[in-house]
C-alpha positions in Angstrom: 154.5 -83.1 71.1 155.6 -79.7 69.7 156.2 -78.4 73.2 158.6 -81.2 74.1 161.7 -79.1 73.8 160.3 -76.5 76.2 159.2 -79.3 78.6 162.7 -80.8 78.5 164.3 -77.5 79.4 161.7 -76.7 82.0 162.1 -80.2 83.6 165.8 -79.9 83.9 165.7 -76.4 85.4 163.0 -77.3 87.9 164.9 -80.4 89.0 168.0 -78.3 89.4 166.4 -75.6 91.6 164.2 -78.0 93.6 167.2 -80.1 94.5 169.2 -76.9 95.2 166.5 -75.8 97.6 166.1 -79.1 99.4 169.7 -80.0 99.8 170.5 -77.5 102.6 167.3 -78.5 104.3 168.3 -82.2 104.2 171.8 -81.2 105.4 170.4 -79.5 108.5 168.1 -82.4 109.2 170.9 -84.9 109.0 173.1 -82.8 111.4 170.2 -82.5 113.8 169.5 -86.2 113.9 173.1 -87.2 113.8 172.9 -88.9 110.4 176.5 -88.1 109.5 179.6 -89.9 108.0 182.2 -90.0 110.7 185.9 -89.9 109.6 187.9 -93.0 110.5 191.3 -92.1 109.2 191.3 -95.0 106.8 188.8 -94.8 104.0 186.9 -91.8 105.4 189.5 -89.1 105.7 187.4 -85.9 105.8 188.3 -83.4 108.4 184.9 -83.5 110.2 181.7 -85.5 110.0 179.7 -84.9 106.8 175.9 -85.3 106.8 174.1 -87.8 104.6 170.6 -87.5 103.1 171.7 -85.7 100.0 170.0 -88.5 98.1 166.6 -87.5 99.4 167.1 -84.0 97.9 168.0 -85.6 94.6 165.0 -87.8 94.8 162.6 -84.9 95.5 164.1 -82.8 92.7 163.7 -85.7 90.2 160.1 -86.7 91.3 158.6 -83.3 91.7 160.0 -82.0 88.4 158.6 -85.0 86.5 155.2 -84.7 88.3 154.9 -81.0 87.3 155.9 -81.5 83.6 155.2 -85.1 82.4 152.4 -87.7 82.4 153.4 -91.0 84.0 153.0 -94.1 81.9 153.6 -97.7 83.2 157.4 -97.6 82.6 157.8 -94.3 84.3 155.8 -95.5 87.3 157.9 -98.6 87.3 161.1 -96.6 87.4 159.8 -94.4 90.2 158.5 -97.4 92.3 161.6 -99.5 91.8 163.8 -96.5 92.5 161.8 -95.7 95.6 162.3 -99.2 97.0 166.0 -98.9 96.5 165.9 -95.4 98.1 164.3 -96.8 101.2 166.9 -99.5 101.3 169.7 -96.9 101.2 168.0 -94.7 103.8 167.8 -97.7 106.2 171.4 -98.5 105.5 172.4 -94.9 106.2 170.6 -94.9 109.5 172.0 -98.3 110.6 174.2 -100.7 108.7 172.5 -103.5 106.8 174.2 -106.8 105.9 175.1 -107.4 102.3 172.5 -110.2 102.1 169.7 -108.0 103.2 170.7 -105.2 100.8 170.9 -107.8 97.9 167.4 -109.0 98.8 166.0 -105.5 98.6 167.7 -104.8 95.4 166.3 -108.1 93.9 162.8 -107.0 94.9 163.3 -103.6 93.2 164.7 -105.3 90.1 161.6 -107.5 90.0 159.4 -104.5 90.2 161.3 -102.8 87.3 161.2 -105.9 85.1 157.5 -106.5 85.9 156.9 -102.9 84.7 158.3 -103.8 81.3 161.8 -102.4 82.0 163.9 -105.2 80.6 166.3 -106.1 77.8 164.6 -106.7 74.4 167.1 -108.3 72.2 165.9 -110.3 69.1 168.7 -112.8 69.3 168.0 -113.7 72.9 165.2 -116.0 74.0 162.7 -114.6 76.5 163.9 -116.8 79.3 167.4 -115.3 79.0 166.3 -111.7 78.9 164.8 -111.8 82.4 168.0 -112.9 84.4 170.2 -110.6 82.3 167.9 -107.6 82.9 168.0 -108.3 86.7 171.8 -108.8 86.6 172.3 -105.5 84.7 170.1 -103.6 87.2 172.0 -105.0 90.2 175.4 -104.3 88.6 174.7 -100.7 87.7 172.9 -99.9 90.9 175.9 -101.1 93.0 178.4 -99.6 90.6 177.1 -96.1 91.5 177.3 -97.0 95.1 180.8 -98.3 94.8 182.1 -95.2 93.0 180.7 -92.9 95.7 184.0 -92.6 97.6 185.1 -89.0 96.8 183.6 -85.6 97.0 181.5 -84.9 93.8 182.6 -88.0 92.0 179.5 -90.2 91.8 177.0 -87.4 91.4 179.0 -85.6 88.7 179.7 -88.8 86.7 176.1 -89.8 87.0 174.9 -86.4 85.8 177.1 -86.8 82.7 175.8 -90.3 82.1 172.2 -89.0 82.3 173.0 -86.2 79.9 174.4 -88.7 77.4 171.2 -90.8 77.8 169.1 -87.7 77.2 171.0 -87.1 73.9 170.6 -90.7 72.9 166.8 -90.6 73.7 166.4 -87.4 71.6 168.1 -89.1 68.7 165.8 -92.1 68.9 162.6 -90.2 69.7 162.1 -91.7 73.2 160.5 -88.8 75.1 159.8 -90.7 78.3 163.4 -91.8 78.7 164.6 -88.3 77.7 162.4 -86.6 80.3 163.6 -88.9 83.1 167.2 -88.5 82.0 167.1 -84.7 81.9 165.2 -84.6 85.3 167.9 -86.8 86.9 170.7 -84.8 85.3 169.2 -81.5 86.6 168.7 -82.9 90.1 172.3 -84.2 90.2 173.6 -80.9 88.9 171.8 -79.1 91.7 173.3 -81.4 94.2 176.9 -81.3 93.0 177.3 -77.7 93.9 177.0 -78.8 97.6 178.8 -82.1 97.1 182.0 -80.9 95.3 185.2 -80.8 97.3 185.0 -80.0 100.2 181.6 -81.6 100.4 179.0 -80.1 102.6 176.7 -83.2 102.2 176.9 -86.7 100.8 174.5 -88.7 98.7 174.8 -91.6 101.1 173.5 -95.0 100.1 170.1 -93.4 99.9 171.2 -91.4 96.8 173.8 -93.5 95.2 171.6 -96.6 95.1 168.6 -94.6 93.9 170.6 -92.9 91.1 172.1 -96.3 90.1 168.6 -97.9 89.9 167.3 -95.1 87.7 170.3 -95.2 85.4 170.1 -99.0 85.0 166.4 -98.6 84.1 166.9 -95.8 81.6 169.6 -97.8 79.8 167.4 -100.8 79.5 164.5 -98.9 77.9 166.6 -96.9 75.6 167.3 -97.6 71.9 170.8 -97.7 70.4 171.0 -99.7 67.2 170.6 -96.9 64.6 173.0 -98.4 62.1 174.7 -101.4 63.7 174.1 -104.1 66.3 177.4 -103.5 68.0 176.0 -100.3 69.5 173.9 -102.4 71.8 177.0 -102.0 74.0 176.6 -98.2 74.0 175.1 -98.2 77.6 178.3 -100.0 78.8 180.4 -97.3 77.3 178.2 -94.5 78.7 178.5 -96.0 82.2 182.2 -96.9 81.6 183.6 -95.0 84.6 181.5 -96.6 87.4 181.6 -100.0 85.6 185.4 -99.8 85.3 185.8 -99.0 89.0 183.5 -101.9 89.9 185.4 -104.4 87.7 188.8 -103.1 88.9 188.0 -103.1 92.6 186.4 -106.6 92.3 189.5 -107.9 90.5 191.9 -106.5 93.1 189.9 -107.9 96.0 189.5 -111.3 94.3 193.3 -111.5 93.8 193.9 -110.7 97.4 191.3 -113.3 98.5 189.1 -110.6 100.0 185.3 -110.5 99.9 184.1 -108.2 97.1 181.7 -106.5 99.6 184.6 -105.5 102.0 185.7 -101.9 101.8 189.3 -101.2 100.7 191.3 -98.3 99.2 191.5 -99.9 95.8 189.2 -97.6 93.8 190.7 -95.9 90.8 190.0 -92.5 92.3 191.8 -93.2 95.5 194.7 -94.6 93.5 194.9 -91.5 91.4 194.8 -89.4 94.6 197.7 -91.5 96.0 199.6 -91.1 92.8 199.8 -87.3 92.5 196.4 -85.8 91.9 194.3 -83.7 94.3 190.7 -84.6 95.0 189.3 -81.9 92.7 191.8 -82.9 90.0 190.8 -86.6 90.3 187.1 -85.8 90.1 187.5 -83.5 87.1 189.6 -86.1 85.3 186.8 -88.6 86.0 184.3 -86.1 84.5 186.5 -85.7 81.4 186.8 -89.5 81.0 183.0 -89.9 81.4 182.4 -87.2 78.9 184.7 -88.7 76.3 183.0 -92.1 76.8 179.6 -90.5 76.3 180.7 -89.0 73.0 182.2 -92.3 71.9 178.9 -94.1 72.8 176.9 -91.7 70.6 179.6 -91.9 67.9 179.5 -95.7 67.6 175.7 -95.6 67.0 176.4 -93.9 63.7 179.3 -96.1 62.5 179.4 -99.3 60.5 179.6 -102.6 62.3 183.4 -102.7 61.7 183.9 -99.1 62.7 181.9 -99.5 65.9 183.8 -102.7 66.8 187.1 -101.0 66.3 186.1 -98.1 68.6 185.1 -100.7 71.2 188.3 -102.6 70.9 190.2 -99.3 71.3 188.2 -98.4 74.4 188.8 -101.8 75.9 192.5 -101.6 75.3 192.5 -98.2 77.0 190.6 -99.6 80.0 193.1 -102.5 80.3 196.1 -100.2 80.1 194.6 -97.9 82.7 193.9 -100.8 85.0 197.5 -102.0 84.6 198.8 -98.5 85.4 196.5 -98.2 88.5 197.4 -101.6 89.8 201.1 -100.6 90.0 200.4 -97.7 92.3 201.5 -98.7 95.8 198.6 -98.1 98.3 200.4 -99.5 101.3 202.6 -96.4 101.9 
């Protein structure tokens, strides 16, 4: 165990360089086989087609780095298997569109695999029969939240990398080496990918990557530990994942108010509204990075506060989220 700090650093560096190596290869393969995102002038406004398959490079960086530095236990294997199932789903969707029902079915299967591997909520105040559906719901929500937020160059990958870094720090605090190793591997992989994905993007994660990253993030939050000094910090994962969860809730609310299906695409994402307001793409993405970083610090902070102190911080963050939502809703997206 004395060499863990070295292994953490080595894993992160390996993941970074492996992903950096494979990303251009995946880009060329996607271009050769025509696996590209075509601009449509509506939601997809890039100047030219951008290749997918970036998620495969992230997957390889994550998997190979872990294989070289860490011994797999049941939960690690569960995360890898569940994540791989979702990766295959995303790859099929990138190659040819799948219906929302089929995608949900695959995600439920992956969630079942994760829960069967012991990746589930373990809350003393909840009966066992309630933990299972809540665990599945959390996996589905987080997995799709990363997919939903992937609508701007560098946004999903960069925010996810910050979330993984926060989970790595939390795992170090709570002495959870398996979670820490997977978190640093994912953070390194995403950092290696962002250099090709930041505006103007040379390659996209695609559903292959965004669904895979979301599945891994949901798993890591479930098997982490947060209640150092208070039970309120059980909500720390919600804070860490605040940016993608906020966008999911905001978009769902807007579409519900309009009587639109939640699964139907629309330009209602917070990032697109900030872009419409006055920010450039890089400015919007960097603001999202800043917001995610602040939330990560707050999540770790509330773990050390008293019950009342942690509750007050959460109330403040909730008020800020509501205020942001009200501001964003007023931005006219029809012009």
